[in-house]
Each structure stands twice: as structure tokens, then as C-alpha cells.
N, C-alpha and C positions, 0 to 999 in steps of 0.2 A: 414653604415648599412650593407654593404656586409659581414662584419665579422660575424654578427649574422644570416643573412638570406641567405648567399651564394652569389656568384657573380651575378651581374645583367645580364650578358650575358648567353644565354642558352647553355647547353652542346651540343657538337657534338656527340651524341650517334649514333652508327652504326644502320642501319635499322634492324628490326627483321628478322629472318630467314623466308624463303619462304617454301611453301609446297614441292617444289622440293627438297630442302635441307633435309627436314624431311624424305621424301620418300627415298632419297639416303642413309641416315643414317640407316633407317630400312632395306633397301636392303642389305647393307654391313653387318649388324649384323646377319641377317638371312642367308646370304651366308657363313659367318664364322661358324655358328652353324649347318649348314645343314648336314655336314658329321658326326660330333660326334653324333648328335641326330638320324640320320639315322642308324648309327651303333648300337646305344643303343636300338632303337625300333626294329631293325632287330634281335638283339640277344634275346630280350624278346620274340618276335614272334617265333623265332626258338625254344626257350625253351618250349613255350606253345605247339608248334607243336609236339615236341618230347614227351612231357607228354601226349598229346592227342593220339599219336600213340601207346604209351605203354598201355594206358587205353583201347584202342580199341582192340589191339592184341599185344601179346609179340613179335610175329614174325614181325609185321609191325614196331614196335619200334626198334627192332634189325636191321631190314633192313634199317631204316632211319639212325641209328647210323653208320652202316656199310657204307652207302652211304657217310656220312660226313667224315668218316675215309679215304675212297677211294679218295675223293676229296682232302683231305690234302696230301695224298701220291702222287696223280697225280700232284699237284702243286709243291711238292718237286722234283719230277722227271723232270718236266718242267724247274724248276730253275736250276737244276744240268746240264741239257743239253744245256741251253742257259745262260751261265755266263754273267755278266754285262760287257760292253765294257768300260774299264777304260783307258782313254788316258791321 
């Protein structure tokens, strides 16, 4: 009858996962997605800030854009003066 109903001995199934394993998997997924989601939300927030600044005052918007451009130039100068150490 084992042919029809399966073997008479019970299977040795592994025990189900614990809460700790579930939390570790959730932590790893959130850790992997934290940087891309942070960059995405930061870019959207920056765009909203620039739009708000231009709606408030053209000079405030231009100052914010100029501040962003100055930050990019400062980063370029910093990288030019501190080249990577390739050994």
C-alpha cells in the first residue's frame, strides 16, 4: 500500500524558520535598499526644494542652484588635489 499512499515512515522535514531568521532576512533586504532609496528620496526632496525656492523668489532659487554648482566644483577641486592612492 506504500505505493498508493506513500511510505509508512514519516519524512524528516527540516524545522520551519524562526522569527530570528525572518528578521535577519528583512534586515539584509532593508540594508541593501537603504542607499538607493535614500538617494532617490533625497533627489526628489532636492527637486521639490529647488522648485519651492523658485516659486518663493527667483533670487532664492538662483542662489540654491548656485550653491549646488559651487558644491560640485568644490568636490571636483577636492578630488583633483587628493588623487586616489593606487598601489
